N, C-alpha and C positions, 0 to 999 in steps of 0.2 A: 502476172498473179499479182493478189488481193491481197494487199497487209489488212486487216483490223488496225481499229485503231483501240488504243492501250488500256478504253475504260479507268480515266484519272480517279481519285476517289472522292466520290460528295462529298460538300462542303468544303472546299480545296479555293482558297479567295484567287479569282482574277491578277497572274500575271502582269503586272505594269508594262508598258510599251510605250515609244513616241516612232513612229517608222510613218516617210513619207510616202501620198499618193504617188499611185502609176499616173493618174488622170496629173493628176495638177502636181507633183513637187510637194506639195505645202506639208506637213507633219501632224501628224494626225495620235492621241495618245488618249491613254483608257481613260483622263481624269478629264475628258473631251465628250463622254460619255454621262456625268456624273447624275445627273438631273434623268436620268430613262429607270423606271421601271423593269426594265428585261433587256441583260445584251448578249447576244448573242454573237459571238469574236467563231466565225467558219475559211478554217487555211482550207484554200482552193485551189487550182490552179488551170494554164488559162488550156496547156495539153492533153492532160486527161479524159481519158474516155469518161471515167464515173462521170466527175463535175460537168463533162459538159453533155451528157445524158438529161443531168437532172436543171444542170444553170437555171434555162428559161422558169422554171415552172420555184426555184431556186429563188430568182428575182420579183416573180410574182409575188410569192406566199413573200420576202419579208415587206416587200411596199405595202401590199396590207394590213401588215401589221406594224407597219408603220406608221399609221396614222391610231389604234390602239398601249403606244406605249412602246415598242420593241426599239432598239437601236438596233443598229447590222455594222458588222467591220471585218471585212474580210482578207487575210493577207496570204500571200504565197508562198512562200520561201526555199523553192523550187533555186537549183545551181545551175541560174544563168548561164554559163558559160560551156556545162554538157547538155541544157537545156534550151537554148535559147528561144522558143516556144515562149517560155518564162518570163521573160525581161518584161522592167516592166510599159514597157509602150504595146508589145501583144496583152496584157494584163487589161489597159486600155482599151486595145479593139473586144476583148472579150466582153468585158464591162458594159460597151454599147449592143451588144451582140445581143444578151443573155437580159437588156436592162438591168444591172443594175443599177441601182438608187444613191446606195450605199458608201461610205470608203473602200474603196479598193488598197491596198498597203502593199510594199516590198517590202520582205528581210532579210536585207542581202547578209548578214555576218547568220542566218540562224538562230542567232539569240533568243527573238520568240520565241519562237517552232519552237525550242528545246525547255524553256520556262514551262509553254503549256503544255507539253509531251506528248505535241501531236506525230502522231505517225504516218497518216495517211491526207490523201483528197478526195473527198470529203471529209477534211475530222472534225465537228460541230460540240462547241462547249457554247451553253446554255446555265448563262446566270443572273441570279435573282437581283431585288434593288439591296441588297447588302455588298453583290457581285461577288455571290459567294459559289461556287458550280449547278447546279440544279437537274443539268441536265447534260447527258455528253454521250453521243450512240448516231444510231442510223437519218437521215433525213425521212426516210420509207422502206418498203421491204422490195425497190423498183433495184433493174439492177440492168448494167449492161446485157441485154440477146437473152432479160429473161421471160418478156413477155407480159411482167410486172407493169400496170400503167404506173408514171408516176406523179403522186400527188402531194408528196408530202408531208403526208399525215400524221406520222412519230412525233415530228419534229412541232407539226401547227398544235399538236397534245399538249406538247408540252414548257410551247407556252402559254396556249391557256389557261392550262396552271400554274407557273411561274406567273404571270398579268394578275390570279387568283390569286394569290398568295398562297398556295398550299402546293403540299410534295408534288414534282412528280412520280406516279404510280412505277414500281419496279419490275419488271424485268426492264431495263436500259437495251435494246439490240445496241452493239456494238458497227458503227461507218466500217465502212468497206470501199475501198480503193485504189488506187496510185502513192505508192510509197511514196513519203517528202524524198527528193535531191539532196542525201544532205554532201556537205561538199567533204571528203571524208576525213581530215582532222572533225570535220561534225558529232558521224555518225551515231544518237545512241551508243551508249552499252549497253 
């Protein structure tokens, strides 16, 4: 069953984080992106069919906007005890398969996902140069089995606005996907 994103208030500051890379194990922090005019924080997973459905185009879009100033960081927060396909070594395989050239981090204690109010995978949070939330919502209208081509149109339009320093027009449509697989003690209320 698909879950929708919480649609966090626009203008909310990006919560701080420092998490290990699933590929290198090295820590990556919010401050590492300080010079980027736009930052996309994407909550992803390896096992989710909604992420698998868009991952290749997502990787291509992230790469194409990297040359324009967009920084991207992927974060997986799923409980790997119950969802071993989302363990860091499997995330590294996904990054290779999908062409993710951005840091892909593992949030083992799920505190970063809770701070961002992430609900699903994919769940996308686009911040402006001041790290204020400018867009939260869907990648595009495509979903597994709906025959709509994967384009990333909604996210691309939002990125264009943020890079141009103009507000992203509303409405923003919520992202829809697999729920974050919370450990029982972290289940959002």
